[in-house]
C-alpha positions in Angstrom: -12.8 -10.2 5.0 -10.0 -9.8 2.5 -7.1 -7.5 2.8 -6.9 -5.0 0.0 -4.2 -2.6 -1.2 -4.2 0.7 -3.1 -1.6 3.2 -4.3 -2.0 6.9 -4.3 0.1 10.0 -4.9 1.9 11.2 -1.8 0.7 14.7 -2.4 -2.5 13.5 -0.7 -0.9 12.0 2.4 -2.5 14.5 4.6 -6.0 13.2 3.7 -5.2 9.7 5.1 -6.7 8.7 8.4 -4.4 5.8 9.4 -6.8 4.7 12.2 -9.0 3.4 9.4 -6.2 1.3 7.9 -4.0 -1.7 8.5 -1.1 0.5 7.5 -0.8 2.3 10.8 1.5 5.2 9.9 3.8 6.7 7.3 6.6 4.6 8.7 4.7 1.4 7.8 3.9 2.4 4.2 5.7 1.3 1.1 7.0 4.0 -1.3 7.9 4.2 -5.0 10.5 6.5 -6.5 7.7 8.2 -8.6 5.9 9.6 -5.5 3.4 6.8 -4.9 2.5 5.3 -1.5 1.0 1.9 -0.9 -1.5 1.3 1.9 -3.6 -1.7 3.0 -7.1 -2.1 4.6 -9.6 -4.8 5.3 -13.2 -4.9 4.0 -14.8 -1.9 2.5 -12.7 1.1 1.3 -12.4 3.5 4.2 -13.8 7.0 3.9 -10.5 8.8 3.9 -9.3 6.6 1.0 -12.6 7.1 -0.9 -11.8 10.9 -1.0 -8.4 10.5 -2.6 -8.3 11.8 -6.2 -5.2 9.8 -7.1 -6.2 6.4 -5.7 -5.6 3.3 -7.8 -7.8 0.3 -8.3 -7.9 -2.1 -5.4 -5.3 -4.8 -5.4 -5.2 -8.3 -3.9 -2.1 -9.6 -2.2 -1.1 -11.5 -5.4 -1.6 -8.4 -7.5 0.3 -6.2 -5.2 3.2 -8.6 -5.0 3.5 -8.4 -8.8 3.3 -4.6 -8.6 6.0 -4.3 -6.0 8.4 -6.3 -8.2 8.6 -3.2 -10.5 11.8 -1.2 -10.4 10.0 1.9 -9.2 9.2 0.4 -5.8 11.9 1.2 -3.2 11.3 -1.8 -1.0 11.4 -5.5 -1.9 9.2 -8.1 -0.3 11.2 -11.2 0.6 8.5 -13.2 2.4 4.8 -13.2 3.0 2.2 -15.5 4.5 -1.4 -15.4 3.2 -2.4 -11.8 2.9 0.3 -10.4 5.1 3.7 -9.2 4.1 6.1 -10.6 6.7 9.6 -9.2 5.7 11.0 -6.6 3.3 14.4 -5.3 2.4 15.8 -2.5 0.3 16.3 -3.2 -3.4 19.9 -3.3 -4.5 
């Protein structure tokens, strides 16, 4: 199964059931400076994510890497392997 990513408005964070996700907590999420969060999951979209009104389209690893290069994303990916982000650092 492929790993997928979505963004959503952080106003809906209370709807997220992290036990359904590969993103295990708020501490492991990526954030933008325009109030978006990024989460990842494997396979079908989990029920708690389906209920989000502000969810984006699903992204693949290559698509999310392009997205995270944008200035609005607070963290920068500096290495990854396959579908897994290995290391990040704060943008300067």
